[in-house]
N, C-alpha and C positions, 0 to 999 in steps of 0.2 A: 867661799874661803876654801883655800887648798893648803893642807897640810900632808907631810908624810907620815903614814900611821906608825912607822917605827920611831919617829920623833915625837909626835903627838897626834893621837887617832882619836876617833870619836868615843872609843870605850875609855880614854882617859879622862875626857871631858865627861861622861857619865859618872865615871868614880869622883871626880873633882867637884862636879856641880857647876863652878864658875871657873874662868880664866882670862886673863888678859890675851890679847892676840898680838904679841910683841914680836920683834925682829923683821917687820916689814921694811924694806930699803929700796924701794922702787917708788918713784914720785907719782906716778899715775896711780898705782895700788894705794898709796899713802892718802891720796886725794879722794878715792873711793871709801876708805876708812873714815875720812873726815866728814863725808856726806851721811854717814849712818845715824840713825837716831834710836834711843831707846824704844824698844818694842818691835824694832825691824826683825823679820825672821831672815835667817842665813842657811844655805846649804853648806853642810860641812863636806868637803871633797877630799878623798884619799887621792894623793898624787905619788908619782914614782913607785907604783905597785902594779901588780898584774893581777886582775885588770883595774885601771884606775876608775874612779866613779864617785857618785854622791852616796855617802854611807849615812848621813843623819841630817838632823836639823837642829839649831841652836838659835838663841835669841839675843839682841843686843840688851844689855841692861843698863849700860853706862856708854856714854861716848865722848869724843875729844879728851882723852886721857893722854898725857905727855907719856911716851914709850920710855920706861924707866932704863931700858937696855942701851939707849943712846948716852947714857951719864955714867955707864959701869966700864971701868977701864979694863976689867977681865973679860968682858963680853966681847964676842966677834962682832957685835953689832954696835959697838962703841963708835961715837960721832964725835971727833974733836971740835968741830965747828958748832955744835948743838951747844946750847947753854939753858939752865933753869930758866932764865928770865924769857928765852926766845927758842923754845925746843923746835926742831926741825921734822920730828917725827912724832906723829899722834897713832893712837890705836882706840879700841873699844874694849869694852870688858863682855864676854858673852857669856850665856848660861845654857846648859843641856836642855833640849826639849826633847828629841826622840832618836834612838838608833833606829835605822831602817832595816826590816827583817830581810830585805833583798838588795843589794848594791844596784844603783841605777848606774850602771856603766857607760864608759865614755864611748864605746861603740853603740849602745843604745841612743845615747843623746845624738851621737851623728845621724843616726837613721831617723830621728824624730825632727830635728832642728838644723837650720842653715847656719853658717858662720855669721850671717848678719841678725839671726835671732839670737844667738848664744855664742859669747865670746869663747868659751871654753873649748868650742869646737874648731875654732878657727886655728889653721895651720901656723905652726910658731908661736902661739901664744903662751906666754910663760908667767902672765901676772898671777900672783897667789890671792889677789882680792879683785872681784869684778862684779858689776851690778847685772841683775837680771830683771828684764821687763816683767811686770806682775802677771801679765797674760801668759807669758812663757813659763813662769814659775807655777802657775796653777796647773799647766798641763805636765810639768816635771812631777809636781806632787801626785797626779793621778798615776803616772807611771810608778812611782814609788810605792803606791797602794795597791 
């Protein structure tokens, strides 16, 4: 899951301990959020920073939450077509697990994985939420430690 560290970074999650991952407005990313289950480990990726990369780990503690920003008129994520009875946007609640001592940079990920192995290294990929094969995730954890 990607976030800009100046908006909400791994240190913010470390401070807060838990948060909902709100504001996702891409249907494919939303579908990936819908597939998450409590207990799933998630890489926290810092985007739009130099260098971008994996900064930490978090864990899903609750899934299938209606994203409250879709109902907030003042939010840039407000969705006029979404209703409380039939919300269009779901999210998850995550909790802090670990801040990595060394960022696993996008360049490092590109050198270790193909675009078929890891979506984040695919040119033009802008999804903020994407799945990772467990075998690839284990390799990333080795790189992180």
